[in-house]
C-alpha positions as CSV (number, residue, x, y, z in Angstrom):
1,M,-9.2,16.7,-1.4
2,T,-10.5,18.6,-4.4
3,K,-8.9,18.6,-7.9
4,R,-8.2,22.3,-7.5
5,T,-6.3,21.7,-4.3
6,I,-4.3,18.8,-5.8
7,R,-3.3,21.0,-8.8
8,R,-2.1,23.8,-6.4
9,I,0.1,21.3,-4.5
10,L,1.5,20.0,-7.8
11,T,2.8,23.4,-8.8
12,T,5.6,23.0,-6.3
13,F,7.2,20.3,-8.4
14,T,9.0,20.7,-11.7
15,A,8.7,19.0,-15.1
16,A,12.4,18.2,-14.9
17,A,11.8,15.8,-12.1
18,I,9.3,13.9,-14.2
19,A,11.7,13.6,-17.1
20,A,14.6,12.4,-15.0
21,A,12.9,9.8,-12.9
22,P,13.4,6.0,-13.4
23,V,10.3,3.8,-13.8
24,A,10.1,0.2,-12.5
25,A,7.4,-2.4,-12.6
26,N,6.0,-3.9,-9.5
27,A,2.3,-3.7,-9.2
28,C,1.1,-2.9,-5.6
29,T,-1.5,-0.2,-5.4
30,S,-2.9,1.6,-2.4
31,F,-5.3,4.4,-1.5
32,V,-7.6,5.7,1.3
33,L,-11.3,6.8,1.1
34,A,-13.2,9.0,3.5
35,A,-16.9,8.6,4.4
36,K,-19.3,11.2,5.8
37,D,-19.7,9.3,9.1
38,G,-16.0,9.9,9.9
39,S,-14.8,6.6,8.7
40,Y,-11.6,6.1,6.7
41,V,-11.1,3.0,4.6
42,Y,-7.7,1.9,3.4
43,G,-7.4,-0.4,0.3
44,R,-4.4,-2.1,-1.4
45,T,-3.3,-4.9,-3.6
46,M,-0.3,-7.2,-3.3
47,E,1.4,-8.3,-6.6
48,F,4.5,-10.5,-7.0
49,S,5.8,-13.4,-9.1
50,L,7.6,-14.7,-6.0
51,P,4.8,-16.4,-3.9
52,M,4.3,-14.4,-0.7
53,R,2.7,-17.4,1.1
54,S,0.8,-14.8,3.2
55,E,-1.2,-15.6,6.3
56,L,-3.4,-13.5,8.5
57,M,-1.6,-12.6,11.6
58,V,-2.7,-11.1,15.0
59,I,-0.1,-9.5,17.3
60,P,-1.3,-9.1,20.9
61,R,-0.5,-6.2,23.2
62,G,2.6,-6.7,25.4
63,Y,4.2,-9.1,23.0
64,A,8.1,-9.1,23.0
65,I,9.6,-8.5,19.6
66,T,13.3,-8.2,18.7
67,G,14.5,-6.9,15.4
68,T,17.3,-8.1,13.1
69,G,20.8,-6.7,13.4
70,P,22.7,-5.0,10.5
71,D,24.5,-8.3,9.6
72,G,21.2,-10.2,9.3
73,T,21.4,-11.9,12.8
74,A,17.9,-12.4,14.1
75,G,17.4,-10.9,17.6
76,A,20.5,-8.7,17.3
77,G,18.5,-5.5,16.7
78,L,16.0,-3.3,18.6
79,A,13.9,-5.0,21.3
80,W,10.4,-3.7,22.2
81,K,7.0,-4.8,23.5
82,S,3.9,-4.1,21.5
83,K,2.0,-1.2,22.9
84,Y,-1.0,-1.8,20.7
85,G,-2.5,-5.0,19.2
86,A,-2.2,-5.2,15.5
87,A,-3.4,-7.5,12.7
88,G,-3.0,-8.0,9.0
89,A,-1.1,-10.0,6.4
90,N,2.4,-11.5,6.8
91,A,4.7,-12.9,4.1
92,L,7.2,-15.7,3.5
93,G,6.3,-17.4,6.8
94,L,7.8,-14.5,8.8
95,K,6.2,-13.1,11.9
96,I,6.1,-9.6,10.4
97,L,3.3,-7.5,8.9
98,V,3.6,-6.5,5.3
99,D,0.2,-4.9,5.6
100,G,-2.2,-4.2,8.5
101,M,-3.9,-2.1,11.0
102,N,-3.7,-1.6,14.8
103,E,-6.5,-1.2,17.4
104,K,-6.2,2.6,17.3
105,G,-7.0,2.7,13.6
106,L,-3.5,3.3,12.2
107,A,-3.4,1.4,8.9
108,G,-0.9,0.9,6.1
109,G,1.4,-1.3,4.2
110,M,4.8,-1.9,2.7
111,L,5.1,-1.6,-1.1
112,Y,8.1,-2.5,-3.3
113,L,10.5,0.3,-4.2
114,P,13.3,-1.4,-6.3
115,N,16.4,0.5,-7.4
116,I,15.6,3.4,-5.2
117,A,15.2,2.3,-1.6
118,E,18.5,2.3,0.3
119,F,18.5,2.0,4.1
120,Q,20.8,3.4,6.7
121,D,24.4,2.5,7.6
122,V,24.4,1.2,11.2
123,A,27.6,0.9,13.2
124,P,28.0,-2.2,15.5
125,D,27.3,-0.1,18.6
126,E,24.0,1.1,17.1
127,A,22.8,-2.4,16.2
128,K,20.5,-2.5,19.2
129,N,18.7,0.6,18.0
130,S,18.0,-0.8,14.5
131,I,15.6,-3.0,12.6
132,A,15.5,-4.6,9.2
133,S,13.4,-3.0,6.4
134,V,10.9,-5.9,6.5
135,E,10.3,-5.1,10.2
136,L,9.4,-1.5,9.8
137,L,5.6,-1.7,9.5
138,T,5.4,-4.1,12.4
139,W,7.4,-1.7,14.6
140,I,5.2,1.2,13.6
141,L,1.8,-0.5,14.0
142,T,2.7,-2.1,17.4
143,N,4.0,1.3,18.8
144,F,2.0,4.2,17.5
145,A,-1.6,5.4,17.2
146,T,-1.2,8.3,14.8
147,V,0.8,9.6,11.8
148,D,2.2,12.4,14.0
149,E,3.5,9.9,16.5
150,V,5.3,8.0,13.8
151,R,6.8,11.2,12.3
152,E,8.1,12.2,15.7
153,N,9.6,8.8,16.7
154,L,10.9,7.2,13.5
155,P,14.0,9.3,13.3
156,K,15.0,7.9,16.8
157,I,15.8,4.5,15.4
158,K,17.7,3.2,12.4
159,V,16.5,0.9,9.6
160,N,19.5,-1.1,8.6
161,K,20.7,-2.9,5.5
162,A,20.2,-6.5,6.9
163,P,19.7,-9.0,4.0
164,Q,16.5,-11.0,4.0
165,E,17.0,-14.7,3.6
166,T,14.7,-15.2,0.6
167,F,15.7,-11.9,-1.2
168,K,19.4,-12.2,-0.3
169,M,19.4,-8.4,0.1
170,P,17.6,-5.7,2.1
171,V,14.0,-5.8,0.9
172,P,13.5,-2.5,-1.0
173,V,10.2,-1.1,0.4
174,H,8.5,2.1,1.2
175,V,5.6,2.5,3.6
176,T,2.1,4.1,3.3
177,L,0.3,5.1,6.5
178,H,-3.2,6.5,7.3
179,D,-4.8,7.4,10.7
180,M,-8.2,8.3,12.1
181,N,-7.3,12.0,12.0
182,G,-7.4,11.9,8.3
183,K,-3.6,12.2,7.9
184,S,-1.6,10.1,5.4
185,L,2.2,9.7,5.4
186,V,4.7,8.1,3.0
187,I,8.0,6.8,4.4
188,E,11.0,6.3,2.0
189,Y,14.7,5.7,2.6
190,V,16.7,7.0,-0.3
191,G,20.5,7.2,-0.3
192,G,20.5,6.1,3.3
193,K,18.4,9.1,4.3
194,L,14.9,9.0,5.9
195,N,12.3,10.9,4.0
196,M,8.7,11.4,5.4
197,Y,6.1,13.0,3.1
198,D,2.6,14.2,3.9
199,N,0.3,12.5,1.3
200,P,-2.5,14.9,0.2
201,V,-4.0,12.4,-2.2
202,G,-3.7,9.2,-0.1
203,T,-2.4,7.1,-3.0
204,L,0.9,5.1,-3.2
205,T,2.2,2.6,-5.7
206,N,5.8,1.8,-6.4
207,A,8.8,3.5,-8.0
208,P,9.7,6.3,-8.6
209,E,9.9,8.3,-5.4
210,F,6.7,9.7,-4.0
211,P,7.3,13.4,-5.0
212,W,7.7,12.3,-8.6
213,H,4.2,10.7,-8.6
214,L,2.6,13.9,-7.2
215,A,4.3,16.0,-9.9
216,N,3.2,13.5,-12.6
217,L,-0.4,14.1,-11.6
218,G,-0.2,17.5,-13.2
219,Q,0.0,15.9,-16.7
220,Y,-3.6,14.6,-16.4
221,G,-5.4,17.7,-15.4
222,N,-7.5,17.5,-18.5
223,L,-9.2,14.3,-17.4
224,S,-12.8,14.6,-16.2
225,T,-15.8,12.5,-15.1
226,N,-17.9,14.9,-17.2
227,E,-18.8,14.0,-20.8
228,P,-17.5,16.5,-23.4
229,P,-19.9,18.3,-25.7
230,V,-20.5,17.0,-29.2
231,R,-17.8,18.3,-31.5
232,E,-18.9,20.1,-34.7
233,I,-16.6,20.2,-37.7
234,G,-17.6,21.5,-41.2
235,G,-21.2,21.6,-40.1
236,V,-21.2,17.9,-39.1
237,S,-21.6,16.8,-35.5
238,F,-19.2,14.1,-34.2
239,A,-20.4,12.4,-31.0
240,E,-18.3,10.2,-28.8
241,P,-18.8,6.5,-29.4
242,S,-19.8,5.8,-25.8
243,T,-19.8,7.3,-22.3
244,G,-16.5,7.8,-20.5
245,A,-15.0,10.2,-23.0
246,G,-14.1,12.6,-20.3
247,M,-11.5,10.1,-19.0
248,H,-10.1,9.4,-22.5
249,G,-6.4,9.3,-22.2
250,I,-6.2,7.9,-18.7
251,P,-3.2,5.5,-18.6
252,G,-4.3,1.9,-18.6
253,D,-1.0,0.0,-18.3
254,F,0.4,-1.8,-15.3
255,L,3.4,0.5,-14.6
256,S,3.4,2.1,-11.2
257,P,3.0,5.7,-12.5
258,S,-0.1,4.8,-14.5
259,R,-1.6,2.9,-11.5
260,F,-0.9,6.0,-9.3
261,I,-2.9,8.2,-11.7
262,R,-5.8,5.8,-12.0
263,A,-6.1,5.1,-8.3
264,T,-5.9,8.8,-7.4
265,L,-8.5,9.9,-10.0
266,F,-10.9,7.0,-9.2
267,A,-10.7,7.8,-5.5
268,D,-11.1,11.6,-6.0
269,S,-14.1,11.1,-8.4
270,L,-16.3,9.0,-6.1
271,P,-19.7,10.3,-5.2
272,P,-20.2,11.1,-1.4
273,L,-20.0,8.0,0.7
274,D,-22.3,7.9,3.7
275,T,-20.7,5.2,5.8
276,G,-17.6,3.1,6.2
277,L,-19.4,0.1,4.7
278,D,-20.2,2.3,1.6
279,A,-16.5,3.2,1.4
280,M,-15.5,-0.5,1.7
281,D,-17.8,-1.4,-1.2
282,A,-16.3,1.5,-3.3
283,A,-12.8,0.5,-2.4
284,R,-13.4,-3.1,-3.6
285,H,-14.7,-1.8,-7.0
286,I,-11.6,0.5,-7.3
287,L,-9.3,-2.4,-6.5
288,N,-10.9,-4.6,-9.2
289,N,-9.3,-2.2,-11.7
290,F,-5.9,-3.3,-10.6
291,D,-6.4,-7.0,-10.6
292,I,-3.6,-8.4,-12.8
293,P,-4.6,-11.6,-14.8
294,P,-1.9,-14.3,-15.1
295,G,0.2,-13.9,-18.2
296,A,-0.1,-10.1,-18.5
297,I,3.3,-9.5,-16.7
298,R,6.1,-12.0,-17.3
299,T,9.1,-11.7,-15.1
300,A,12.6,-13.1,-15.6
301,A,14.9,-14.9,-13.2
302,G,17.5,-12.5,-11.6
303,S,15.6,-9.4,-12.5
304,N,14.8,-6.6,-10.0
305,V,11.0,-7.0,-10.3
306,G,8.6,-9.6,-9.2
307,G,11.0,-10.9,-6.5
308,G,13.6,-11.9,-9.0
309,V,12.0,-15.1,-10.2
310,A,10.8,-16.3,-13.6
311,G,7.1,-16.4,-13.8
312,W,3.9,-14.3,-14.1
313,E,3.1,-11.4,-11.8
314,T,-0.4,-11.6,-10.5
315,T,-2.5,-10.0,-7.8
316,E,-1.9,-12.4,-4.9
317,W,-4.4,-10.7,-2.6
318,S,-6.2,-7.4,-1.9
319,V,-7.3,-5.7,1.3
320,V,-9.9,-3.2,2.4
321,A,-9.9,-2.0,6.0
322,D,-12.4,0.2,7.9
323,M,-10.1,2.0,10.3
324,K,-13.0,3.4,12.4
325,K,-14.9,0.2,12.9
326,G,-11.8,-2.0,13.0
327,V,-12.6,-4.4,10.2
328,Y,-9.8,-5.8,8.1
329,A,-11.0,-7.8,5.0
330,I,-8.8,-9.8,2.6
331,W,-9.4,-11.9,-0.5
332,D,-6.8,-13.8,-2.6
333,Y,-6.2,-15.0,-6.1
334,K,-7.9,-18.4,-5.6
335,N,-10.8,-17.1,-3.5
336,P,-12.6,-13.8,-4.2
337,N,-14.7,-14.1,-1.1
338,P,-13.4,-11.7,1.6
339,R,-12.2,-13.1,4.9
340,A,-12.5,-10.5,7.7
341,L,-10.9,-9.9,11.0
342,I,-13.2,-8.0,13.4
343,F,-11.0,-6.2,15.8
344,S,-13.6,-6.0,18.6
345,E,-13.6,-9.9,18.5
346,L,-9.8,-10.4,18.4
347,N,-8.0,-11.4,21.6
348,F,-5.3,-8.7,21.9
349,D,-4.5,-10.0,25.4
350,A,-3.3,-13.3,24.1
351,K,0.2,-14.5,25.0
352,D,1.4,-15.3,21.5
353,I,0.9,-14.3,17.9
354,K,-2.0,-16.0,16.1
355,L,-1.6,-17.1,12.5
356,M,-4.5,-18.0,10.2
357,S,-4.3,-19.6,6.7
358,L,-5.8,-17.9,3.7
359,Q,-6.2,-21.2,2.0
360,V,-10.0,-21.4,2.1
361,K,-11.8,-22.7,-0.9
362,P,-14.4,-20.4,-2.4
363,D,-17.9,-21.0,-1.4
364,F,-20.3,-20.8,-4.4
365,V,-23.9,-19.9,-3.6
366,N,-26.3,-22.2,-5.4
367,L,-29.3,-20.3,-6.6
368,S,-30.5,-22.8,-9.1
369,K,-33.4,-24.1,-6.9
């Protein structure tokens, strides 16, 4: 996706949408990179003040899953069997994926969308055709191989307003998806209506709604990886103090609109990547720019950000996934060493879900001798 193409897409949105949109702080950031060998690599961060207690999780093929009903009753919703094996990260001890990839290379995650996400009203006789918002990604990754399949089938079910036990409300999320055909999709429920958007830039953060973020990109068309020429005023030359002047003005704060701009421009500005491994390396370096140190974001109890708890929002974990080779790598706050799931080595014919702890102490390599 070239900068010229991006600007052409952005002309369909209006400045009024930018001015009117609300902004909320929750700090998940995601994007996708393409390599010349046909690989696609998905990357994302997970930030919260409320501890996610995430584990790695593997869902086998043919596994029976039942969704939550509209009143929050477990097992009262849609029932299905997993068509495809899937793996990724769960949260809060639940057997659901908040981020992951399936064996067909469909990858993506759920990101927080507070004050905006509102799911569907579901009548009692529709309960068996509905799932809770936290179950949406699991349903998608265990059923479909491509973005087009998701687009066709998602309108056939309902995502209800079942409260989640920890949050005491429906968890307000939207979903980013990427497939091996190079297609990306954003799924948002707003005002009880399902919205599905093609994602030409591959980036997603948090609020506002996705079309707002695309429109907002138009405000940063001046940014460039090229160094500007030396400025001459009154016969005196004024050189920039360092390299990087072409990106002067790129927003550096932690708000979701700023992170959307940075992630999009960093991904779009990469030199050609030969292989999926090169893309995974590049994705890790991009993700490093979104690592939130403790103390930078303080949240208050009862607020609509950070899970509603008092504390400091940090980057709990980050992920890079090679969708072609089937490699899902994750590292967390206490251990920067990636732990990987190699899909060709996973047993997707197992009888039950497999859970693996992320609590692995970092292994420092001693080079002193």
